[in-house]
PDBQT receptor file of N, H, CA, C and O in Angstrom, charges set to zero:
ATOM      1  N   UNK A   1     110.369  64.479  81.744  1.00  0.00    +0.000 N 
ATOM      2  CA  UNK A   1     111.135  65.019  82.840  1.00  0.00    +0.000 C 
ATOM      3  C   UNK A   1     110.201  65.798  83.767  1.00  0.00    +0.000 C 
ATOM      4  O   UNK A   1     109.325  66.535  83.314  1.00  0.00    +0.000 OA
ATOM      5  N   UNK A   2     110.404  65.622  85.053  1.00  0.00    +0.000 N 
ATOM      6  H   UNK A   2     111.116  65.023  85.421  1.00  0.00    +0.000 HD
ATOM      7  CA  UNK A   2     109.607  66.349  86.034  1.00  0.00    +0.000 C 
ATOM      8  C   UNK A   2     110.511  67.271  86.854  1.00  0.00    +0.000 C 
ATOM      9  O   UNK A   2     111.721  67.063  86.953  1.00  0.00    +0.000 OA
ATOM     10  N   UNK A   3     109.900  68.266  87.422  1.00  0.00    +0.000 N 
ATOM     11  H   UNK A   3     108.918  68.434  87.341  1.00  0.00    +0.000 HD
ATOM     12  CA  UNK A   3     110.598  69.158  88.344  1.00  0.00    +0.000 C 
ATOM     13  C   UNK A   3     109.791  69.248  89.631  1.00  0.00    +0.000 C 
ATOM     14  O   UNK A   3     108.580  69.025  89.635  1.00  0.00    +0.000 OA
ATOM     15  N   UNK A   4     110.464  69.572  90.705  1.00  0.00    +0.000 N 
ATOM     16  H   UNK A   4     111.448  69.753  90.701  1.00  0.00    +0.000 HD
ATOM     17  CA  UNK A   4     109.801  69.708  91.994  1.00  0.00    +0.000 C 
ATOM     18  C   UNK A   4     109.778  71.175  92.379  1.00  0.00    +0.000 C 
ATOM     19  O   UNK A   4     110.813  71.841  92.414  1.00  0.00    +0.000 OA
ATOM     20  N   UNK A   5     108.587  71.666  92.665  1.00  0.00    +0.000 N 
ATOM     21  H   UNK A   5     107.746  71.125  92.636  1.00  0.00    +0.000 HD
ATOM     22  CA  UNK A   5     108.404  73.043  93.126  1.00  0.00    +0.000 C 
ATOM     23  C   UNK A   5     108.157  72.952  94.624  1.00  0.00    +0.000 C 
ATOM     24  O   UNK A   5     107.211  72.298  95.065  1.00  0.00    +0.000 OA
ATOM     25  N   UNK A   6     109.002  73.604  95.400  1.00  0.00    +0.000 N 
ATOM     26  H   UNK A   6     109.770  74.135  95.042  1.00  0.00    +0.000 HD
ATOM     27  CA  UNK A   6     108.854  73.582  96.861  1.00  0.00    +0.000 C 
ATOM     28  C   UNK A   6     108.827  75.010  97.375  1.00  0.00    +0.000 C 
ATOM     29  O   UNK A   6     109.685  75.829  97.046  1.00  0.00    +0.000 OA
ATOM     30  N   UNK A   7     107.824  75.287  98.188  1.00  0.00    +0.000 N 
ATOM     31  H   UNK A   7     107.126  74.622  98.455  1.00  0.00    +0.000 HD
ATOM     32  CA  UNK A   7     107.652  76.603  98.825  1.00  0.00    +0.000 C 
ATOM     33  C   UNK A   7     107.055  76.385 100.200  1.00  0.00    +0.000 C 
ATOM     34  O   UNK A   7     106.626  75.285 100.547  1.00  0.00    +0.000 OA
ATOM     35  N   UNK A   8     107.037  77.446 100.967  1.00  0.00    +0.000 N 
ATOM     36  H   UNK A   8     107.385  78.340 100.685  1.00  0.00    +0.000 HD
ATOM     37  CA  UNK A   8     106.335  77.415 102.254  1.00  0.00    +0.000 C 
ATOM     38  C   UNK A   8     104.907  77.887 102.027  1.00  0.00    +0.000 C 
ATOM     39  O   UNK A   8     104.658  78.845 101.294  1.00  0.00    +0.000 OA
ATOM     40  N   UNK A   9     103.989  77.203 102.662  1.00  0.00    +0.000 N 
ATOM     41  H   UNK A   9     104.191  76.425 103.257  1.00  0.00    +0.000 HD
ATOM     42  CA  UNK A   9     102.583  77.603 102.610  1.00  0.00    +0.000 C 
ATOM     43  C   UNK A   9     102.431  78.950 103.311  1.00  0.00    +0.000 C 
ATOM     44  O   UNK A   9     102.966  79.152 104.401  1.00  0.00    +0.000 OA
ATOM     45  N   UNK A  10     101.708  79.856 102.689  1.00  0.00    +0.000 N 
ATOM     46  H   UNK A  10     101.274  79.691 101.804  1.00  0.00    +0.000 HD
ATOM     47  CA  UNK A  10     101.532  81.185 103.284  1.00  0.00    +0.000 C 
ATOM     48  C   UNK A  10     100.597  81.164 104.499  1.00  0.00    +0.000 C 
ATOM     49  O   UNK A  10     100.552  82.138 105.251  1.00  0.00    +0.000 OA
ATOM     50  N   UNK A  11      99.866  80.093 104.700  1.00  0.00    +0.000 N 
ATOM     51  H   UNK A  11      99.902  79.302 104.089  1.00  0.00    +0.000 HD
ATOM     52  CA  UNK A  11      98.971  79.968 105.856  1.00  0.00    +0.000 C 
ATOM     53  C   UNK A  11      99.671  79.244 107.007  1.00  0.00    +0.000 C 
ATOM     54  O   UNK A  11      99.703  79.747 108.130  1.00  0.00    +0.000 OA
ATOM     55  N   UNK A  12     100.225  78.075 106.731  1.00  0.00    +0.000 N 
ATOM     56  H   UNK A  12     100.199  77.666 105.819  1.00  0.00    +0.000 HD
ATOM     57  CA  UNK A  12     100.810  77.256 107.796  1.00  0.00    +0.000 C 
ATOM     58  C   UNK A  12     102.283  77.551 108.042  1.00  0.00    +0.000 C 
ATOM     59  O   UNK A  12     102.794  77.293 109.131  1.00  0.00    +0.000 OA
ATOM     60  N   UNK A  13     102.961  78.086 107.046  1.00  0.00    +0.000 N 
ATOM     61  H   UNK A  13     102.545  78.296 106.161  1.00  0.00    +0.000 HD
ATOM     62  CA  UNK A  13     104.401  78.302 107.147  1.00  0.00    +0.000 C 
ATOM     63  C   UNK A  13     105.215  77.036 106.936  1.00  0.00    +0.000 C 
ATOM     64  O   UNK A  13     106.444  77.061 106.999  1.00  0.00    +0.000 OA
ATOM     65  N   UNK A  14     104.526  75.930 106.687  1.00  0.00    +0.000 N 
ATOM     66  H   UNK A  14     103.528  75.909 106.637  1.00  0.00    +0.000 HD
ATOM     67  CA  UNK A  14     105.199  74.646 106.494  1.00  0.00    +0.000 C 
ATOM     68  C   UNK A  14     105.596  74.475 105.029  1.00  0.00    +0.000 C 
ATOM     69  O   UNK A  14     104.906  74.960 104.133  1.00  0.00    +0.000 OA
ATOM     70  N   UNK A  15     106.719  73.780 104.791  1.00  0.00    +0.000 N 
ATOM     71  H   UNK A  15     107.280  73.387 105.519  1.00  0.00    +0.000 HD
ATOM     72  CA  UNK A  15     107.094  73.512 103.405  1.00  0.00    +0.000 C 
ATOM     73  C   UNK A  15     106.114  72.540 102.746  1.00  0.00    +0.000 C 
ATOM     74  O   UNK A  15     105.579  71.640 103.394  1.00  0.00    +0.000 OA
ATOM     75  N   UNK A  16     105.897  72.737 101.480  1.00  0.00    +0.000 N 
ATOM     76  H   UNK A  16     106.331  73.469 100.955  1.00  0.00    +0.000 HD
ATOM     77  CA  UNK A  16     105.048  71.853 100.691  1.00  0.00    +0.000 C 
ATOM     78  C   UNK A  16     105.669  71.772  99.312  1.00  0.00    +0.000 C 
ATOM     79  O   UNK A  16     106.202  72.762  98.812  1.00  0.00    +0.000 OA
ATOM     80  N   UNK A  17     105.608  70.611  98.695  1.00  0.00    +0.000 N 
ATOM     81  H   UNK A  17     105.176  69.806  99.101  1.00  0.00    +0.000 HD
ATOM     82  CA  UNK A  17     106.184  70.486  97.367  1.00  0.00    +0.000 C 
ATOM     83  C   UNK A  17     105.266  69.736  96.424  1.00  0.00    +0.000 C 
ATOM     84  O   UNK A  17     104.466  68.891  96.825  1.00  0.00    +0.000 OA
ATOM     85  N   UNK A  18     105.415  70.080  95.159  1.00  0.00    +0.000 N 
ATOM     86  H   UNK A  18     106.064  70.767  94.833  1.00  0.00    +0.000 HD
ATOM     87  CA  UNK A  18     104.618  69.492  94.094  1.00  0.00    +0.000 C 
ATOM     88  C   UNK A  18     105.572  69.085  92.980  1.00  0.00    +0.000 C 
ATOM     89  O   UNK A  18     106.425  69.869  92.562  1.00  0.00    +0.000 OA
ATOM     90  N   UNK A  19     105.425  67.868  92.507  1.00  0.00    +0.000 N 
ATOM     91  H   UNK A  19     104.732  67.232  92.846  1.00  0.00    +0.000 HD
ATOM     92  CA  UNK A  19     106.208  67.407  91.364  1.00  0.00    +0.000 C 
ATOM     93  C   UNK A  19     105.355  67.589  90.115  1.00  0.00    +0.000 C 
ATOM     94  O   UNK A  19     104.218  67.122  90.054  1.00  0.00    +0.000 OA
ATOM     95  N   UNK A  20     105.914  68.271  89.124  1.00  0.00    +0.000 N 
ATOM     96  H   UNK A  20     106.838  68.650  89.173  1.00  0.00    +0.000 HD
ATOM     97  CA  UNK A  20     105.163  68.594  87.908  1.00  0.00    +0.000 C 
ATOM     98  C   UNK A  20     105.985  68.268  86.670  1.00  0.00    +0.000 C 
ATOM     99  O   UNK A  20     107.215  68.281  86.719  1.00  0.00    +0.000 OA
ATOM    100  N   UNK A  21     105.314  67.975  85.558  1.00  0.00    +0.000 N 
ATOM    101  H   UNK A  21     104.315  67.964  85.518  1.00  0.00    +0.000 HD
ATOM    102  CA  UNK A  21     106.040  67.813  84.301  1.00  0.00    +0.000 C 
ATOM    103  C   UNK A  21     106.661  69.162  83.893  1.00  0.00    +0.000 C 
ATOM    104  O   UNK A  21     105.985  70.191  83.877  1.00  0.00    +0.000 OA
ATOM    105  N   UNK A  22     107.940  69.129  83.571  1.00  0.00    +0.000 N 
ATOM    106  H   UNK A  22     108.488  68.293  83.585  1.00  0.00    +0.000 HD
ATOM    107  CA  UNK A  22     108.639  70.372  83.224  1.00  0.00    +0.000 C 
ATOM    108  C   UNK A  22     107.973  71.092  82.057  1.00  0.00    +0.000 C 
ATOM    109  O   UNK A  22     107.813  72.312  82.088  1.00  0.00    +0.000 OA
ATOM    110  N   UNK A  23     107.589  70.347  81.035  1.00  0.00    +0.000 N 
ATOM    111  H   UNK A  23     107.719  69.355  81.010  1.00  0.00    +0.000 HD
ATOM    112  CA  UNK A  23     106.982  70.961  79.851  1.00  0.00    +0.000 C 
ATOM    113  C   UNK A  23     105.676  71.685  80.205  1.00  0.00    +0.000 C 
ATOM    114  O   UNK A  23     105.446  72.809  79.758  1.00  0.00    +0.000 OA
ATOM    115  N   UNK A  24     104.825  71.037  81.008  1.00  0.00    +0.000 N 
ATOM    116  H   UNK A  24     105.013  70.125  81.372  1.00  0.00    +0.000 HD
ATOM    117  CA  UNK A  24     103.570  71.667  81.415  1.00  0.00    +0.000 C 
ATOM    118  C   UNK A  24     103.794  72.889  82.283  1.00  0.00    +0.000 C 
ATOM    119  O   UNK A  24     103.099  73.894  82.138  1.00  0.00    +0.000 OA
ATOM    120  N   UNK A  25     104.762  72.808  83.186  1.00  0.00    +0.000 N 
ATOM    121  H   UNK A  25     105.327  71.991  83.303  1.00  0.00    +0.000 HD
ATOM    122  CA  UNK A  25     105.073  73.955  84.041  1.00  0.00    +0.000 C 
ATOM    123  C   UNK A  25     105.528  75.145  83.198  1.00  0.00    +0.000 C 
ATOM    124  O   UNK A  25     105.110  76.278  83.434  1.00  0.00    +0.000 OA
ATOM    125  N   UNK A  26     106.384  74.878  82.217  1.00  0.00    +0.000 N 
ATOM    126  H   UNK A  26     106.724  73.958  82.025  1.00  0.00    +0.000 HD
ATOM    127  CA  UNK A  26     106.859  75.963  81.346  1.00  0.00    +0.000 C 
ATOM    128  C   UNK A  26     105.725  76.567  80.524  1.00  0.00    +0.000 C 
ATOM    129  O   UNK A  26     105.703  77.773  80.280  1.00  0.00    +0.000 OA
ATOM    130  N   UNK A  27     104.787  75.727  80.100  1.00  0.00    +0.000 N 
ATOM    131  H   UNK A  27     104.805  74.747  80.299  1.00  0.00    +0.000 HD
ATOM    132  CA  UNK A  27     103.623  76.246  79.367  1.00  0.00    +0.000 C 
ATOM    133  C   UNK A  27     102.796  77.162  80.271  1.00  0.00    +0.000 C 
ATOM    134  O   UNK A  27     102.342  78.220  79.836  1.00  0.00    +0.000 OA
ATOM    135  N   UNK A  28     102.600  76.759  81.520  1.00  0.00    +0.000 N 
ATOM    136  H   UNK A  28     102.968  75.900  81.874  1.00  0.00    +0.000 HD
ATOM    137  CA  UNK A  28     101.831  77.579  82.466  1.00  0.00    +0.000 C 
ATOM    138  C   UNK A  28     102.540  78.904  82.731  1.00  0.00    +0.000 C 
ATOM    139  O   UNK A  28     101.917  79.965  82.688  1.00  0.00    +0.000 OA
ATOM    140  N   UNK A  29     103.837  78.840  83.004  1.00  0.00    +0.000 N 
ATOM    141  H   UNK A  29     104.343  77.978  83.039  1.00  0.00    +0.000 HD
ATOM    142  CA  UNK A  29     104.608  80.062  83.237  1.00  0.00    +0.000 C 
ATOM    143  C   UNK A  29     104.557  80.965  82.005  1.00  0.00    +0.000 C 
ATOM    144  O   UNK A  29     104.580  82.190  82.121  1.00  0.00    +0.000 OA
ATOM    145  N   UNK A  30     104.487  80.347  80.827  1.00  0.00    +0.000 N 
ATOM    146  H   UNK A  30     104.468  79.351  80.733  1.00  0.00    +0.000 HD
ATOM    147  CA  UNK A  30     104.425  81.102  79.582  1.00  0.00    +0.000 C 
ATOM    148  C   UNK A  30     103.064  81.697  79.277  1.00  0.00    +0.000 C 
ATOM    149  O   UNK A  30     102.923  82.427  78.295  1.00  0.00    +0.000 OA
ATOM    150  N   UNK A  31     102.051  81.405  80.095  1.00  0.00    +0.000 N 
ATOM    151  H   UNK A  31     102.165  80.812  80.892  1.00  0.00    +0.000 HD
ATOM    152  CA  UNK A  31     100.753  82.040  79.910  1.00  0.00    +0.000 C 
ATOM    153  C   UNK A  31      99.568  81.118  79.696  1.00  0.00    +0.000 C 
ATOM    154  O   UNK A  31      98.429  81.585  79.680  1.00  0.00    +0.000 OA
ATOM    155  N   UNK A  32      99.800  79.828  79.532  1.00  0.00    +0.000 N 
ATOM    156  H   UNK A  32     100.725  79.448  79.545  1.00  0.00    +0.000 HD
ATOM    157  CA  UNK A  32      98.684  78.892  79.358  1.00  0.00    +0.000 C 
ATOM    158  C   UNK A  32      97.938  78.738  80.683  1.00  0.00    +0.000 C 
ATOM    159  O   UNK A  32      98.542  78.808  81.753  1.00  0.00    +0.000 OA
ATOM    160  N   UNK A  33      96.646  78.532  80.608  1.00  0.00    +0.000 N 
ATOM    161  H   UNK A  33      96.155  78.475  79.739  1.00  0.00    +0.000 HD
ATOM    162  CA  UNK A  33      95.863  78.283  81.818  1.00  0.00    +0.000 C 
ATOM    163  C   UNK A  33      96.399  77.049  82.526  1.00  0.00    +0.000 C 
ATOM    164  O   UNK A  33      96.713  76.045  81.886  1.00  0.00    +0.000 OA
ATOM    165  N   UNK A  34      96.504  77.123  83.840  1.00  0.00    +0.000 N 
ATOM    166  H   UNK A  34      96.249  77.938  84.361  1.00  0.00    +0.000 HD
ATOM    167  CA  UNK A  34      97.111  76.026  84.596  1.00  0.00    +0.000 C 
ATOM    168  C   UNK A  34      96.370  74.709  84.410  1.00  0.00    +0.000 C 
ATOM    169  O   UNK A  34      97.001  73.654  84.347  1.00  0.00    +0.000 OA
ATOM    170  N   UNK A  35      95.049  74.748  84.322  1.00  0.00    +0.000 N 
ATOM    171  H   UNK A  35      94.536  75.605  84.373  1.00  0.00    +0.000 HD
ATOM    172  CA  UNK A  35      94.295  73.509  84.156  1.00  0.00    +0.000 C 
ATOM    173  C   UNK A  35      94.541  72.880  82.775  1.00  0.00    +0.000 C 
ATOM    174  O   UNK A  35      94.376  71.671  82.607  1.00  0.00    +0.000 OA
ATOM    175  N   UNK A  36      94.929  73.684  81.805  1.00  0.00    +0.000 N 
ATOM    176  H   UNK A  36      95.064  74.666  81.941  1.00  0.00    +0.000 HD
ATOM    177  CA  UNK A  36      95.265  73.156  80.481  1.00  0.00    +0.000 C 
ATOM    178  C   UNK A  36      96.716  72.685  80.420  1.00  0.00    +0.000 C 
ATOM    179  O   UNK A  36      97.016  71.671  79.788  1.00  0.00    +0.000 OA
ATOM    180  N   UNK A  37      97.608  73.413  81.069  1.00  0.00    +0.000 N 
ATOM    181  H   UNK A  37      97.364  74.236  81.582  1.00  0.00    +0.000 HD
ATOM    182  CA  UNK A  37      99.030  73.080  81.051  1.00  0.00    +0.000 C 
ATOM    183  C   UNK A  37      99.359  71.887  81.940  1.00  0.00    +0.000 C 
ATOM    184  O   UNK A  37     100.251  71.100  81.623  1.00  0.00    +0.000 OA
ATOM    185  N   UNK A  38      98.645  71.752  83.045  1.00  0.00    +0.000 N 
ATOM    186  H   UNK A  38      97.921  72.391  83.303  1.00  0.00    +0.000 HD
ATOM    187  CA  UNK A  38      98.927  70.703  84.031  1.00  0.00    +0.000 C 
ATOM    188  C   UNK A  38      97.637  69.965  84.410  1.00  0.00    +0.000 C 
ATOM    189  O   UNK A  38      97.240  69.977  85.575  1.00  0.00    +0.000 OA
ATOM    190  N   UNK A  39      96.988  69.330  83.445  1.00  0.00    +0.000 N 
ATOM    191  H   UNK A  39      97.311  69.321  82.498  1.00  0.00    +0.000 HD
ATOM    192  CA  UNK A  39      95.676  68.731  83.707  1.00  0.00    +0.000 C 
ATOM    193  C   UNK A  39      95.712  67.538  84.661  1.00  0.00    +0.000 C 
ATOM    194  O   UNK A  39      94.691  67.214  85.268  1.00  0.00    +0.000 OA
ATOM    195  N   UNK A  40      96.849  66.883  84.806  1.00  0.00    +0.000 N 
ATOM    196  H   UNK A  40      97.678  67.146  84.313  1.00  0.00    +0.000 HD
ATOM    197  CA  UNK A  40      96.918  65.703  85.663  1.00  0.00    +0.000 C 
ATOM    198  C   UNK A  40      97.186  66.023  87.127  1.00  0.00    +0.000 C 
ATOM    199  O   UNK A  40      97.133  65.130  87.973  1.00  0.00    +0.000 OA
ATOM    200  N   UNK A  41      97.474  67.284  87.438  1.00  0.00    +0.000 N 
ATOM    201  H   UNK A  41      97.517  68.009  86.751  1.00  0.00    +0.000 HD
ATOM    202  CA  UNK A  41      97.659  67.668  88.841  1.00  0.00    +0.000 C 
ATOM    203  C   UNK A  41      96.307  67.781  89.524  1.00  0.00    +0.000 C 
ATOM    204  O   UNK A  41      95.304  68.106  88.890  1.00  0.00    +0.000 OA
ATOM    205  N   UNK A  42      96.291  67.511  90.809  1.00  0.00    +0.000 N 
ATOM    206  H   UNK A  42      97.107  67.247  91.323  1.00  0.00    +0.000 HD
ATOM    207  CA  UNK A  42      95.050  67.699  91.567  1.00  0.00    +0.000 C 
ATOM    208  C   UNK A  42      94.734  69.187  91.643  1.00  0.00    +0.000 C 
ATOM    209  O   UNK A  42      95.617  70.028  91.476  1.00  0.00    +0.000 OA
ATOM    210  N   UNK A  43      93.487  69.500  91.894  1.00  0.00    +0.000 N 
ATOM    211  H   UNK A  43      92.769  68.817  92.030  1.00  0.00    +0.000 HD
ATOM    212  CA  UNK A  43      93.119  70.911  92.038  1.00  0.00    +0.000 C 
ATOM    213  C   UNK A  43      93.852  71.539  93.217  1.00  0.00    +0.000 C 
ATOM    214  O   UNK A  43      94.188  72.723  93.174  1.00  0.00    +0.000 OA
ATOM    215  N   UNK A  44      94.104  70.766  94.264  1.00  0.00    +0.000 N 
ATOM    216  H   UNK A  44      93.832  69.804  94.298  1.00  0.00    +0.000 HD
ATOM    217  CA  UNK A  44      94.830  71.275  95.428  1.00  0.00    +0.000 C 
ATOM    218  C   UNK A  44      96.261  71.647  95.071  1.00  0.00    +0.000 C 
ATOM    219  O   UNK A  44      96.762  72.684  95.508  1.00  0.00    +0.000 OA
ATOM    220  N   UNK A  45      96.917  70.816  94.286  1.00  0.00    +0.000 N 
ATOM    221  H   UNK A  45      96.511  69.974  93.931  1.00  0.00    +0.000 HD
ATOM    222  CA  UNK A  45      98.289  71.116  93.891  1.00  0.00    +0.000 C 
ATOM    223  C   UNK A  45      98.346  72.285  92.919  1.00  0.00    +0.000 C 
ATOM    224  O   UNK A  45      99.272  73.094  92.978  1.00  0.00    +0.000 OA
ATOM    225  N   UNK A  46      97.378  72.380  92.033  1.00  0.00    +0.000 N 
ATOM    226  H   UNK A  46      96.626  71.723  91.984  1.00  0.00    +0.000 HD
ATOM    227  CA  UNK A  46      97.337  73.549  91.135  1.00  0.00    +0.000 C 
ATOM    228  C   UNK A  46      97.106  74.818  91.942  1.00  0.00    +0.000 C 
ATOM    229  O   UNK A  46      97.731  75.843  91.670  1.00  0.00    +0.000 OA
ATOM    230  N   UNK A  47      96.227  74.768  92.920  1.00  0.00    +0.000 N 
ATOM    231  H   UNK A  47      95.719  73.936  93.141  1.00  0.00    +0.000 HD
ATOM    232  CA  UNK A  47      95.982  75.934  93.772  1.00  0.00    +0.000 C 
ATOM    233  C   UNK A  47      97.248  76.337  94.516  1.00  0.00    +0.000 C 
ATOM    234  O   UNK A  47      97.531  77.526  94.661  1.00  0.00    +0.000 OA
ATOM    235  N   UNK A  48      98.003  75.362  94.985  1.00  0.00    +0.000 N 
ATOM    236  H   UNK A  48      97.773  74.396  94.868  1.00  0.00    +0.000 HD
ATOM    237  CA  UNK A  48      99.259  75.679  95.666  1.00  0.00    +0.000 C 
ATOM    238  C   UNK A  48     100.224  76.409  94.736  1.00  0.00    +0.000 C 
ATOM    239  O   UNK A  48     100.874  77.368  95.153  1.00  0.00    +0.000 OA
ATOM    240  N   UNK A  49     100.326  75.970  93.490  1.00  0.00    +0.000 N 
ATOM    241  H   UNK A  49      99.798  75.191  93.152  1.00  0.00    +0.000 HD
ATOM    242  CA  UNK A  49     101.206  76.653  92.546  1.00  0.00    +0.000 C 
ATOM    243  C   UNK A  49     100.768  78.093  92.309  1.00  0.00    +0.000 C 
ATOM    244  O   UNK A  49     101.604  78.984  92.157  1.00  0.00    +0.000 OA
ATOM    245  N   UNK A  50      99.476  78.317  92.279  1.00  0.00    +0.000 N 
ATOM    246  H   UNK A  50      98.797  77.593  92.402  1.00  0.00    +0.000 HD
ATOM    247  CA  UNK A  50      98.942  79.660  92.033  1.00  0.00    +0.000 C 
ATOM    248  C   UNK A  50      99.087  80.557  93.260  1.00  0.00    +0.000 C 
ATOM    249  O   UNK A  50      99.548  81.693  93.142  1.00  0.00    +0.000 OA
ATOM    250  N   UNK A  51      98.701  80.065  94.428  1.00  0.00    +0.000 N 
ATOM    251  H   UNK A  51      98.327  79.143  94.524  1.00  0.00    +0.000 HD
ATOM    252  CA  UNK A  51      98.557  80.923  95.606  1.00  0.00    +0.000 C 
ATOM    253  C   UNK A  51      99.530  80.650  96.746  1.00  0.00    +0.000 C 
ATOM    254  O   UNK A  51      99.597  81.423  97.702  1.00  0.00    +0.000 OA
ATOM    255  N   UNK A  52     100.279  79.565  96.655  1.00  0.00    +0.000 N 
ATOM    256  H   UNK A  52     100.224  78.937  95.879  1.00  0.00    +0.000 HD
ATOM    257  CA  UNK A  52     101.170  79.114  97.746  1.00  0.00    +0.000 C 
ATOM    258  C   UNK A  52     100.392  78.731  99.008  1.00  0.00    +0.000 C 
ATOM    259  O   UNK A  52     100.915  78.816 100.119  1.00  0.00    +0.000 OA
ATOM    260  N   UNK A  53      99.143  78.312  98.825  1.00  0.00    +0.000 N 
ATOM    261  H   UNK A  53      98.718  78.243  97.922  1.00  0.00    +0.000 HD
ATOM    262  CA  UNK A  53      98.359  77.780  99.941  1.00  0.00    +0.000 C 
ATOM    263  C   UNK A  53      98.285  76.267  99.767  1.00  0.00    +0.000 C 
ATOM    264  O   UNK A  53      97.733  75.770  98.785  1.00  0.00    +0.000 OA
ATOM    265  N   UNK A  54      98.846  75.543 100.731  1.00  0.00    +0.000 N 
ATOM    266  H   UNK A  54      99.294  75.947 101.528  1.00  0.00    +0.000 HD
ATOM    267  CA  UNK A  54      98.846  74.078 100.677  1.00  0.00    +0.000 C 
ATOM    268  C   UNK A  54      97.451  73.545 100.988  1.00  0.00    +0.000 C 
ATOM    269  O   UNK A  54      96.597  74.286 101.475  1.00  0.00    +0.000 OA
ATOM    270  N   UNK A  55      97.219  72.269 100.710  1.00  0.00    +0.000 N 
ATOM    271  H   UNK A  55      97.913  71.668 100.315  1.00  0.00    +0.000 HD
ATOM    272  CA  UNK A  55      95.914  71.698 101.076  1.00  0.00    +0.000 C 
ATOM    273  C   UNK A  55      95.603  71.864 102.567  1.00  0.00    +0.000 C 
ATOM    274  O   UNK A  55      94.465  72.166 102.928  1.00  0.00    +0.000 OA
ATOM    275  N   UNK A  56      96.593  71.670 103.430  1.00  0.00    +0.000 N 
ATOM    276  H   UNK A  56      97.517  71.425 103.137  1.00  0.00    +0.000 HD
ATOM    277  CA  UNK A  56      96.378  71.859 104.867  1.00  0.00    +0.000 C 
ATOM    278  C   UNK A  56      96.043  73.318 105.176  1.00  0.00    +0.000 C 
ATOM    279  O   UNK A  56      95.145  73.596 105.972  1.00  0.00    +0.000 OA
ATOM    280  N   UNK A  57      96.755  74.238 104.555  1.00  0.00    +0.000 N 
ATOM    281  H   UNK A  57      97.484  74.013 103.909  1.00  0.00    +0.000 HD
ATOM    282  CA  UNK A  57      96.484  75.661 104.746  1.00  0.00    +0.000 C 
ATOM    283  C   UNK A  57      95.097  76.047 104.271  1.00  0.00    +0.000 C 
ATOM    284  O   UNK A  57      94.407  76.841 104.910  1.00  0.00    +0.000 OA
ATOM    285  N   UNK A  58      94.694  75.478 103.143  1.00  0.00    +0.000 N 
ATOM    286  H   UNK A  58      95.255  74.833 102.623  1.00  0.00    +0.000 HD
ATOM    287  CA  UNK A  58      93.357  75.754 102.596  1.00  0.00    +0.000 C 
ATOM    288  C   UNK A  58      92.286  75.314 103.589  1.00  0.00    +0.000 C 
ATOM    289  O   UNK A  58      91.322  76.037 103.846  1.00  0.00    +0.000 OA
ATOM    290  N   UNK A  59      92.471  74.120 104.141  1.00  0.00    +0.000 N 
ATOM    291  H   UNK A  59      93.253  73.533 103.932  1.00  0.00    +0.000 HD
ATOM    292  CA  UNK A  59      91.487  73.603 105.097  1.00  0.00    +0.000 C 
ATOM    293  C   UNK A  59      91.453  74.462 106.363  1.00  0.00    +0.000 C 
ATOM    294  O   UNK A  59      90.375  74.745 106.885  1.00  0.00    +0.000 OA
ATOM    295  N   UNK A  60      92.611  74.876 106.856  1.00  0.00    +0.000 N 
ATOM    296  H   UNK A  60      93.487  74.646 106.432  1.00  0.00    +0.000 HD
ATOM    297  CA  UNK A  60      92.663  75.727 108.052  1.00  0.00    +0.000 C 
ATOM    298  C   UNK A  60      91.995  77.079 107.807  1.00  0.00    +0.000 C 
ATOM    299  O   UNK A  60      91.261  77.576 108.661  1.00  0.00    +0.000 OA
ATOM    300  N   UNK A  61      92.247  77.663 106.656  1.00  0.00    +0.000 N 
ATOM    301  H   UNK A  61      92.843  77.260 105.962  1.00  0.00    +0.000 HD
ATOM    302  CA  UNK A  61      91.732  79.003 106.365  1.00  0.00    +0.000 C 
ATOM    303  C   UNK A  61      90.256  79.007 105.989  1.00  0.00    +0.000 C 
ATOM    304  O   UNK A  61      89.511  79.909 106.370  1.00  0.00    +0.000 OA
ATOM    305  N   UNK A  62      89.839  77.983 105.232  1.00  0.00    +0.000 N 
ATOM    306  H   UNK A  62      90.444  77.250 104.923  1.00  0.00    +0.000 HD
ATOM    307  CA  UNK A  62      88.503  78.024 104.657  1.00  0.00    +0.000 C 
ATOM    308  C   UNK A  62      87.596  76.873 105.090  1.00  0.00    +0.000 C 
ATOM    309  O   UNK A  62      86.404  76.873 104.781  1.00  0.00    +0.000 OA
ATOM    310  N   UNK A  63      88.160  75.887 105.810  1.00  0.00    +0.000 N 
ATOM    311  H   UNK A  63      89.128  75.888 106.061  1.00  0.00    +0.000 HD
ATOM    312  CA  UNK A  63      87.368  74.768 106.274  1.00  0.00    +0.000 C 
ATOM    313  C   UNK A  63      86.904  73.823 105.184  1.00  0.00    +0.000 C 
ATOM    314  O   UNK A  63      86.013  73.000 105.397  1.00  0.00    +0.000 OA
ATOM    315  N   UNK A  64      87.506  73.944 104.027  1.00  0.00    +0.000 N 
ATOM    316  H   UNK A  64      88.230  74.612 103.853  1.00  0.00    +0.000 HD
ATOM    317  CA  UNK A  64      87.135  73.109 102.896  1.00  0.00    +0.000 C 
ATOM    318  C   UNK A  64      88.383  72.496 102.280  1.00  0.00    +0.000 C 
ATOM    319  O   UNK A  64      89.483  73.033 102.414  1.00  0.00    +0.000 OA
ATOM    320  N   UNK A  65      88.204  71.382 101.614  1.00  0.00    +0.000 N 
ATOM    321  H   UNK A  65      87.310  70.947 101.505  1.00  0.00    +0.000 HD
ATOM    322  CA  UNK A  65      89.296  70.827 100.819  1.00  0.00    +0.000 C 
ATOM    323  C   UNK A  65      88.897  70.888  99.365  1.00  0.00    +0.000 C 
ATOM    324  O   UNK A  65      87.714  70.797  99.036  1.00  0.00    +0.000 OA
ATOM    325  N   UNK A  66      89.871  71.040  98.493  1.00  0.00    +0.000 N 
ATOM    326  H   UNK A  66      90.832  71.114  98.760  1.00  0.00    +0.000 HD
ATOM    327  CA  UNK A  66      89.597  71.162  97.052  1.00  0.00    +0.000 C 
ATOM    328  C   UNK A  66      89.263  69.828  96.407  1.00  0.00    +0.000 C 
ATOM    329  O   UNK A  66      88.470  69.783  95.467  1.00  0.00    +0.000 OA
ATOM    330  N   UNK A  67      89.856  68.731  96.895  1.00  0.00    +0.000 N 
ATOM    331  H   UNK A  67      90.500  68.767  97.658  1.00  0.00    +0.000 HD
ATOM    332  CA  UNK A  67      89.625  67.431  96.251  1.00  0.00    +0.000 C 
ATOM    333  C   UNK A  67      88.577  66.641  96.988  1.00  0.00    +0.000 C 
ATOM    334  O   UNK A  67      88.253  65.522  96.589  1.00  0.00    +0.000 OA
TER     335      UNK A  67
């Protein structure tokens, strides 16, 4: 089962969403390192879950992309 996490990017203000396995998301929320709980997500999507900065926002703010 997957769940969709949708938030607004704190840089762009635009909505962004990530589909994640429910079990992995619950493990991360419970304290597991995100890269261990959700290893199949891109680094950009994991960063969004942590900081609410979308890939577009990351590029605008820092001029770099994670992937």
